[in-house]
C-alpha positions as CSV (number, residue, x, y, z in Angstrom):
1,M,177.1,104.0,125.0
2,A,173.5,103.2,126.5
3,E,173.0,102.2,130.1
4,A,171.3,98.7,130.4
5,T,168.5,98.6,131.5
6,P,168.4,96.3,135.3
7,E,166.6,93.4,135.4
8,R,165.1,93.4,138.6
9,F,164.9,95.5,141.9
10,G,164.2,93.5,144.7
11,R,160.9,91.4,144.1
12,F,160.2,93.5,141.0
13,R,161.0,92.5,137.6
14,V,161.6,95.3,135.2
15,L,159.1,95.4,132.4
16,G,160.6,98.5,130.8
17,E,161.5,102.0,130.5
18,L,158.7,104.8,131.0
19,G,160.6,107.9,131.4
20,R,163.7,109.6,132.5
21,G,164.6,112.6,134.8
22,A,167.4,114.9,136.2
23,M,167.3,112.4,139.6
24,G,166.7,109.0,137.9
25,V,164.9,106.5,135.5
26,V,161.5,105.5,135.9
27,Y,160.7,101.6,135.2
28,R,157.9,99.8,134.4
29,A,157.9,96.6,136.6
30,E,155.9,93.3,137.7
31,D,155.4,92.8,141.6
32,T,156.4,88.8,141.3
33,T,154.7,88.4,144.7
34,L,151.5,90.0,144.4
35,G,151.2,89.9,140.6
36,R,150.6,93.5,140.0
37,V,152.7,95.9,137.5
38,V,153.7,99.2,139.3
39,A,156.1,102.1,138.6
40,I,159.8,102.0,140.1
41,K,161.7,105.0,140.4
42,T,164.9,105.2,140.9
43,I,167.9,107.4,141.5
44,S,171.6,106.7,141.2
45,L,173.9,107.0,144.6
46,G,177.1,106.7,142.7
47,G,179.5,109.5,142.0
48,G,179.7,112.8,144.4
49,S,181.4,112.7,147.6
50,R,179.8,109.9,150.0
51,E,178.0,113.2,151.9
52,E,176.2,114.2,148.7
53,R,175.1,110.8,148.3
54,D,173.7,109.9,151.5
55,Q,171.9,113.1,151.5
56,H,170.4,112.4,148.2
57,E,169.5,108.8,149.2
58,A,168.0,110.4,152.6
59,R,165.9,113.1,150.2
60,F,164.9,110.2,147.8
61,L,163.8,108.2,150.8
62,Q,162.0,110.7,152.4
63,E,159.6,110.9,149.9
64,A,158.7,107.4,150.1
65,R,158.1,107.8,153.8
66,A,156.1,111.0,153.3
67,A,154.1,109.3,150.5
68,A,153.3,106.2,152.3
69,R,151.6,108.3,155.5
70,I,149.2,109.6,153.3
71,S,146.4,107.2,152.4
72,H,144.2,109.2,150.0
73,P,142.5,109.1,146.7
74,A,144.1,111.8,145.3
75,V,147.8,111.2,146.6
76,I,149.9,108.2,144.8
77,T,150.2,105.1,146.6
78,I,153.7,103.8,147.7
79,Y,154.3,100.0,148.2
80,E,157.6,99.8,148.8
81,M,161.0,101.1,148.6
82,G,164.8,99.7,149.1
83,R,168.4,99.8,147.4
84,E,170.0,98.0,144.8
85,G,174.0,98.5,145.0
86,D,174.1,101.9,143.9
87,V,170.7,102.7,143.0
88,A,167.7,103.7,145.6
89,F,164.2,102.8,144.6
90,I,160.5,103.3,145.3
91,A,157.6,101.2,144.2
92,M,154.6,102.8,143.6
93,E,151.4,102.8,142.1
94,L,151.3,102.7,137.8
95,L,149.5,105.9,136.7
96,E,147.8,105.8,133.2
97,G,146.7,109.5,132.5
98,V,148.4,112.4,131.6
99,D,149.8,115.2,133.7
100,L,148.1,118.7,134.2
101,R,151.0,120.5,132.6
102,E,150.6,119.0,129.7
103,L,147.2,119.1,129.6
104,I,146.8,122.4,130.0
105,R,149.1,122.8,127.0
106,T,147.3,120.5,124.6
107,A,143.7,121.2,125.9
108,T,141.1,123.6,126.8
109,L,139.8,123.1,130.3
110,A,136.3,124.4,131.3
111,P,136.1,126.2,134.6
112,S,134.2,123.4,136.4
113,Q,136.9,120.9,135.2
114,A,139.4,123.3,136.9
115,F,137.7,124.1,140.0
116,T,137.1,119.9,140.0
117,I,140.5,118.9,139.6
118,A,141.5,121.7,142.1
119,A,139.4,120.5,144.8
120,S,140.2,117.0,144.8
121,V,143.7,117.9,145.0
122,A,143.0,120.3,147.9
123,E,141.5,117.4,149.6
124,G,144.4,115.3,149.2
125,L,146.9,118.0,150.4
126,A,144.3,118.5,153.4
127,C,144.9,114.8,154.1
128,A,148.8,115.3,154.2
129,H,148.7,118.3,156.1
130,E,147.0,116.0,158.5
131,Q,149.9,113.8,158.6
132,G,152.3,117.0,159.5
133,I,152.9,116.5,155.2
134,V,154.1,119.7,153.6
135,H,154.4,118.8,149.6
136,R,156.3,122.1,149.0
137,D,155.8,121.5,144.9
138,V,152.8,121.7,144.2
139,K,152.9,122.2,140.3
140,P,151.0,121.1,137.5
141,G,153.5,118.7,136.5
142,N,153.2,116.7,140.1
143,I,149.9,116.4,139.2
144,M,148.2,113.6,137.4
145,V,144.8,113.2,135.5
146,L,143.5,110.0,135.0
147,P,141.5,108.7,132.0
148,D,138.2,109.0,134.6
149,G,139.4,112.4,135.7
150,R,140.5,111.3,138.7
151,V,143.6,113.2,140.0
152,K,146.6,111.9,141.6
153,I,149.0,113.9,143.4
154,M,153.0,112.8,142.8
155,D,156.6,113.5,143.6
156,F,156.8,114.2,147.5
157,G,160.4,114.5,146.9
158,I,161.1,117.5,148.7
159,A,157.9,117.2,151.2
160,R,159.1,118.2,154.4
161,P,157.6,116.8,157.6
162,H,157.6,119.4,160.5
163,E,160.0,117.4,162.1
164,P,162.4,116.6,159.1
165,T,165.3,114.1,159.3
166,V,166.7,116.0,156.3
167,K,167.9,119.3,157.0
168,T,167.7,121.5,153.7
169,Q,171.1,123.2,152.3
170,T,171.3,126.7,153.8
171,G,170.2,128.8,150.7
172,L,168.7,126.0,149.0
173,L,165.8,126.8,146.9
174,L,163.3,124.0,146.6
175,G,160.6,123.6,144.2
176,S,159.5,125.7,141.6
177,P,159.5,129.2,141.9
178,Q,156.8,129.7,139.5
179,Y,154.4,128.0,141.6
180,M,155.8,129.1,144.9
181,S,154.2,131.6,147.6
182,P,155.2,135.0,148.8
183,E,156.9,133.7,152.0
184,Q,158.4,130.8,150.5
185,I,160.2,132.8,147.5
186,V,161.6,135.1,149.4
187,G,162.8,132.7,152.2
188,R,160.7,133.4,155.1
189,P,159.0,130.3,157.3
190,F,155.9,128.8,156.1
191,D,153.1,126.5,156.7
192,H,150.8,124.6,155.2
193,R,149.0,127.5,153.5
194,A,151.9,128.1,151.0
195,Y,150.8,125.1,149.2
196,I,147.1,126.8,149.2
197,F,148.8,129.6,147.4
198,S,150.5,127.0,144.7
199,L,147.3,125.5,144.3
200,G,145.5,128.7,143.8
201,L,148.1,129.2,140.6
202,V,147.5,126.1,139.2
203,L,143.6,126.7,139.5
204,Y,144.6,130.0,138.0
205,E,146.7,128.6,135.2
206,M,144.1,126.0,134.3
207,I,141.4,128.5,134.3
208,T,143.2,131.2,132.2
209,G,145.9,128.9,130.1
210,I,148.3,131.6,131.7
211,R,150.4,132.1,134.5
212,P,149.3,134.8,136.8
213,F,153.0,136.1,137.5
214,A,156.2,135.8,135.0
215,G,159.3,137.4,134.9
216,E,162.7,137.4,132.7
217,D,164.6,136.1,135.7
218,I,164.1,135.1,139.1
219,P,164.8,138.3,141.1
220,E,161.6,140.0,138.5
221,L,159.6,136.8,139.6
222,T,160.2,137.4,143.1
223,F,159.0,140.7,143.1
224,K,155.7,139.9,141.5
225,V,155.1,137.0,143.4
226,A,155.8,139.0,146.8
227,N,154.2,142.8,145.8
228,V,151.8,142.6,142.8
229,S,148.1,141.6,142.7
230,A,147.4,139.1,140.0
231,T,144.7,139.9,137.3
232,P,141.5,138.5,138.3
233,P,140.5,135.6,136.1
234,G,137.2,137.3,135.1
235,H,139.3,140.0,133.3
236,V,141.1,137.2,131.2
237,V,138.6,135.0,130.7
238,P,135.6,137.4,130.0
239,G,131.8,135.5,131.3
240,L,133.4,133.8,134.1
241,P,130.7,134.0,137.3
242,T,132.3,136.3,140.3
243,V,132.5,133.5,142.5
244,V,135.9,132.4,140.5
245,D,137.4,135.9,141.0
246,M,136.6,135.8,144.6
247,I,137.7,132.2,145.2
248,V,140.9,132.5,143.3
249,A,141.6,136.0,144.9
250,R,141.5,134.5,148.8
251,A,144.1,131.8,147.5
252,L,146.3,134.0,146.2
253,K,146.6,136.7,149.2
254,K,150.1,137.5,149.9
255,K,149.6,137.3,153.6
256,P,148.9,133.7,154.4
257,E,146.8,134.6,157.2
258,E,144.3,136.4,154.7
259,R,144.4,133.0,152.7
260,Y,141.9,129.6,153.5
261,A,143.1,128.6,156.5
262,S,143.1,124.9,155.7
263,A,143.6,123.2,152.3
264,A,140.2,121.6,153.0
265,D,138.5,125.2,153.9
266,F,139.6,125.7,149.8
267,A,138.0,122.2,148.6
268,R,134.9,123.1,150.3
269,D,134.5,126.5,148.7
270,L,135.5,125.0,145.5
271,W,132.7,121.9,145.5
272,A,130.2,124.4,146.5
273,A,131.1,127.1,143.8
274,I,131.1,124.1,141.0
275,P,127.3,124.1,140.2
276,E,127.4,128.1,139.7
277,V,130.0,127.1,137.6
278,K,128.5,124.9,135.6
279,A,125.2,127.0,135.1
280,S,127.1,129.9,133.9
281,E,129.2,127.6,131.4
282,A,125.5,126.3,129.9
283,A,124.3,129.8,130.0
284,R,127.2,130.6,127.7
285,L,127.0,127.8,125.6
286,E,123.2,128.7,125.0
287,R,123.7,132.3,123.8
288,A,126.6,131.0,121.6
289,S,124.5,128.5,119.5
290,S,121.3,131.1,119.7
291,S,123.6,133.6,118.1
292,T,124.4,131.3,115.2
293,V,122.2,130.5,112.1
294,P,122.2,127.0,111.0
295,L,122.9,126.3,107.5
296,G,121.8,123.2,105.8
297,P,124.2,121.6,103.1
298,A,124.7,123.0,100.0
299,R,124.6,121.3,96.6
300,Q,127.6,121.6,94.5
301,G,127.9,125.2,93.1
302,E,125.1,126.4,94.6
303,R,125.8,129.7,96.6
304,T,124.3,129.2,100.6
305,D,123.2,132.6,102.3
306,P,122.4,132.9,105.6
307,P,118.4,133.6,106.0
308,A,117.3,137.1,106.2
309,P,116.4,138.2,110.0
310,P,113.2,138.5,111.1
311,R,111.1,141.8,110.7
312,R,110.7,143.7,113.7
313,E,107.0,144.2,114.5
314,E,107.8,147.7,116.6
315,P,107.1,151.0,116.2
316,V,109.5,153.4,114.3
317,E,110.2,156.2,116.0
318,L,111.0,159.2,113.8
319,R,113.8,162.1,114.9
320,A,114.0,165.4,114.4
321,S,115.7,166.6,111.2
322,P,119.2,168.0,111.7
323,R,117.9,171.6,110.2
324,F,116.0,172.4,113.6
325,D,118.6,170.7,115.8
326,S,118.9,174.1,117.6
327,S,117.3,175.9,120.4
328,A,116.7,178.8,118.5
329,A,114.9,176.9,115.5
330,L,112.8,175.0,117.9
331,A,111.7,178.4,119.5
332,R,110.6,179.6,116.0
333,L,108.2,176.5,115.3
334,P,104.5,177.0,116.1
335,V,103.5,175.9,119.1
336,L,100.3,172.9,119.1
337,S,97.2,174.0,120.3
338,A,95.8,171.6,123.0
339,E,93.0,170.7,120.3
340,G,95.6,168.6,118.0
341,E,95.0,164.5,118.3
342,L,97.2,162.1,117.7
343,A,97.1,160.5,114.2
344,R,99.0,157.2,113.6
345,T,100.1,155.9,110.5
346,R,100.8,152.1,109.1
347,A,104.1,152.5,110.2
348,D,103.6,153.1,113.4
349,T,104.7,156.7,113.5
350,T,103.1,159.3,115.6
351,A,102.3,163.3,114.0
352,L,100.6,165.6,115.8
353,A,97.9,168.0,113.7
354,R,95.2,170.7,114.0
355,P,91.9,169.8,113.4
356,W,91.3,172.1,110.5
357,L,94.1,170.6,108.6
358,L,92.4,167.2,108.4
359,R,89.2,168.5,107.0
360,R,88.6,168.2,103.1
361,I,88.3,171.3,101.0
362,D,84.8,172.0,99.3
363,P,85.8,172.6,95.3
364,D,82.3,174.6,94.8
365,R,82.4,176.9,98.4
366,A,86.2,177.4,96.8
367,A,85.0,178.4,93.3
368,T,82.3,180.8,95.0
369,V,85.2,182.7,97.0
370,I,87.3,183.2,94.2
371,A,84.3,184.7,92.0
372,F,83.7,187.0,94.8
373,V,87.3,188.1,94.9
374,I,87.7,188.9,91.3
375,A,84.3,191.0,91.4
376,A,85.5,192.6,94.1
377,L,88.7,193.7,92.5
378,A,86.6,194.5,89.0
379,A,84.4,196.8,91.0
380,A,87.1,199.0,92.8
381,A,88.9,199.2,89.1
382,I,85.3,200.7,88.1
383,A,85.2,202.9,91.0
384,L,88.9,204.2,90.7
385,G,88.6,204.7,87.0
């Protein structure tokens, strides 16, 4: 039997259900005091031991407190939090858009668009760090892209202040392993530079459409994240400017001290590189359009063939015959005299010729010479006879 939709959460009147997750339900609701439409994220506190319920509620409310401390256009706005019976709730900004995970799956993002999204997210994360908040679960599913291109970082449910009031369970792996930094995935202490690595992974996936690290199970994935270098994006997507590989490589350094020192530094490099990335995209589009021959519409039954390429007005270079393709044969060829002259044919080919080969033969002189030879042979025959 389907669970009945609640009517209200405090001053918020429920209008309908937006979605369900592992921890609870998200509703569309109206703020009856301010007259605006909001999203209500809930978590059921029923079931389990009292300790477990208290822990879930504390972690849930920690999300609200963490996000409420951040005031930035790239971070979702929290309006209120509270509890109704066995349900804790957070009233937040209602976002109309698509999460980045779905966008990557269904669309091809231009590198400049990927850089713009990553730069905006980096600025939001930098603001969070200034408030002492480390998100710990930066991934495409937690980034919403709005119709106007703006982005919103969501789900600070496992965000951890520098002095957390809620301790994590020993050995509990919080976050998404596919987007964890090496220090996170092996259980070492980490700081804000961990989410620089995570955002680098998201940027890589936006550009190439694939994740740089994959494994059949957690141990294999852990080994690759901690030890294997990512293939440069330019090797996956040919034609990318070098700056793309350089920025991604720095964000994905295995050692935190070799990465960007802050998300703000990461954002500055991303913004600075966007003009070069856009210029590269424009050049690729121009090359693609120039290599495509536009064809006019064909009449029914008429065959349309692309026009013949224009003739190149270039000289044709004659190559040596294969029969003379040896040192011995070339040595037997007569050496042309220095008096030879260059004769160009209409086809722009060249040939060296001796002057006497270019002279015309006089027919009368040839006949005289032949007659003289015949007479000399006859005289010789009479003398010998």
